[in-house]
Phi, psi and omega in degrees: 000139182284135181287130180292149181283135180288141180285318182245152177289147181289143179265012180290146176215165181288154179298324180301317180290319181295316179296326179294318178296316179299321180296317179296321179296317179298318179296321179295314179296322178297320179295318179296319179295322180295317179293321178294326178293322178294318180293326182089148182266118179265116178281140178293137182289133179270138179291117181291339181078188181266124180292157181294332183281349182290138178286153179056041181296317182296320179294319179296317179295323179294318178297318179297320179294318178296320179296317179296319179295322179295319179295319179296318178297320179297318178298318179296319179295319178297322178296316178296320178297320178297318179297318178298319180296318179295320177297319179294321178296319178296318178297321179295323178292319180285316178243101182296341181286339183284136180257147178280136176263153182290147178279142182291149180292147181252128181280134181250178184284339188283358177092015178220165183258138175241122179283126181271082184256124181274359181290159180291143184295336181284350183284150183290352180294335180283342181295320180295321178295325177298315180296320180295316180294321179296320177298319179299318181296316182294318181292325184277349188265144171267324176236133180247124176262113175267111184276128180242146172280122184296342179286332177212073185295322182291324179288345179266000179267135181249110183295329181294318181290318179297321178294322178295323178292320179295320181292335179292336177096250191288055178230147180253140179244127180235136178265135179241115179273095180271166182059040182288345180281352180262007184236141174301149186298320181299317179294321179297318178297319179298320181290322179296318179295327180285316186282331184289349175292330181265306188223159173298129185239132181244130174276127187219150172218107185286150176284141182266342177232099178297155184291324187269026183289334178101350180236143178269117182267135178282139180277128179283143181287315184252076179262153179294144186294331184259015176250040182290147183262011180270146180272136176236146178087001182292317181294321179297318179291322177300313182295323180297313180290321179295320178294321178293323180295322179293318178289329180290326173090358177207177182296143183239157174242132185245119177265140180247118183232165178158174177286167181295147175065027172267347175101037179294309182292328178294324178294318179295317177297324179290321178291320181278339183060036177215158177274085183256305181269141181286128179232157180184176182286324183291151184278153172068039179287319180283120185246348180211162181291142181227124184267126181233116177282122178278314173209199185291332188249346184238125175239132182250143184238122175274146184226158173290168185283167176289151172267123184280137177286138179290354179279354180289171177290162181296328178293316179296320178294324181290323184271332189249353181274129176291129183293337180282344179255309183262132176269104183250141176284127185296327180295316180293317181295313181293323178295321178295319178295317183295328181291335181267355183263157178288122187296317183297317180288329175295319179298318180290323183291316184265001178050054177237156176291167180298143185234155181266322180220176184292325180297319178295321179296315181294327178294312180292324178294319177296320177292323181291320183269000179075031179266105183232151174260185177295135182092358178087003179286142181293139180276091184293319180293323176296321177294323177294319177297322179298312179297317181297316181293325180290322182283331177270344180275196184243044181235332185267136179262112173220165185211163174220150184279144174288159179299148183291324180246133180274121176231119181291152177296160183295334181276000177250138169224182186296320181292319180295318179294324177293321178295322180295328181272350182290134179096353179252144176272093187285330179294316178294325178297319179296320178295317180294322178295318179297320178295319180294319180296322177292322184286327181287131179258090183274176180285161176285160182296327182287335182272352182262161180256129177284132183235137180265110184289147179267009177090195181298144181256121180285142179235175179241124178258317183278133179293334180289340179283348179279123183276092179248343186277340186300309179297326179294320179297319179298316179298319180296317180296319178297318179296318178296319178297318179298316180297318179297318180296319179296318180295319178297320180295321179295321179297315179298317179297320179296319178297319179296320179296320179296319178294318184293332179291331180269355184252161172275164179301324180294320180292328179298317181297320179287331179288324181289327181295146180291148183284322183271073179250153183282166181290328179295319180295321179295319180296320179294319180296317180295323178296318180295316180297317178299321181296318180295319180295318179298318180294324178292321180287337185273023179285129182261114182279345181286331180277152182259109179268124182260000000 
């Protein structure tokens, strides 16, 4: 009898091979145990709880229980919201005509509302929420700190927001020159002298590593001189706000506003000396207002960034637009920045040969930094992203000169400027600024890149000014056109079907053919038909076709 074929291959192996595998497994486990022994076993810390001798023990336990219950309710509410969102998405997939409704905001413990929006951050729907949150911060604040990048202070000022603060009346506006360590001292002094004519100006340098971050960072031996992680100007700002609070006579709220990546959240973390507000390299991280109490009498409010108007210059859009909101092409943004910078100093800074256009510069920069694509071609887009991230981040030192002649904005006059300075100790502020400028070790003038500022950057405050309806209208019009075309096509098809039902097949073929046909086409068609008829008649029944 023939032996049946086995379905699966046998798993048998020689003893030599099996013992070898077992030996390798034992060695691997031994190695893992040895490494774990070196690291040491960390036992999880047990919560000691509230001791019996502590006063108000019952109240503390009750508060902890209520807090725990609140967190559980919040989690349950978030779970229900997620389920509702998924159901709406399923309905949208099955019925394309159904529209998704926005999810209601969920109240958190920090005293502010966060909208739980599942939409992509790049969509324009988030712009309106940014404007609404910014309005809330301005209305709730007694003192507004407008944070400016010291490398381009004029480009970080938004005239629309400043005018809105002036129209509110009893509010004070203070300018904070952050990232002062990236600017030469002479240039920083010139900008302070220029800006203090209009508003109180504070020289500031936020700390880059808060104490309460939870990780111990090792100090590098060879660090750049102007990348110090110490905070400067904190005492001057504290004294300025404290003096105004004493003259004001009651607790004050301080709002922090500004364009993306100027360091609003970093300033709050430096004042509080804790990791409270989320900070990072990417733009537009803060999406809603966050209330942070500094002490009993001063409360500070973090706000989302300004929305840049598309009517600004390409350089302003490249430097001030949050990448998480606006989708900008890196080549266009980097080229716009490069066009405003001093070519000679850019060549010295990036150690590249002289270039004729931006494409040549990005090609040489990609070759210099080792940015290559498949096949060895230089990654030009990667080099553009690198330049863009350095100019919007807090690592590159560049500067721009203040205007030669001081001209106040149209929404400022002498009485308004006097009111803005009322209640602040300006003499003490000047002393603190001078001390901060001396303490900050900025880059030399020869090591920095000269940048030509494009002036004030226009922003959008009202959500109705954001053009979001235009693409939707276009989509609706396209859909309506498609529906009309489909309906017309159905009518034509129905008419053809009605005609075809009353016609013979021969008449259908002649009806489908166009009426305005040439004589040559008719002769060719008749020749083909005659040929087919002849071939049909010429069938020989005597032959055997296989």
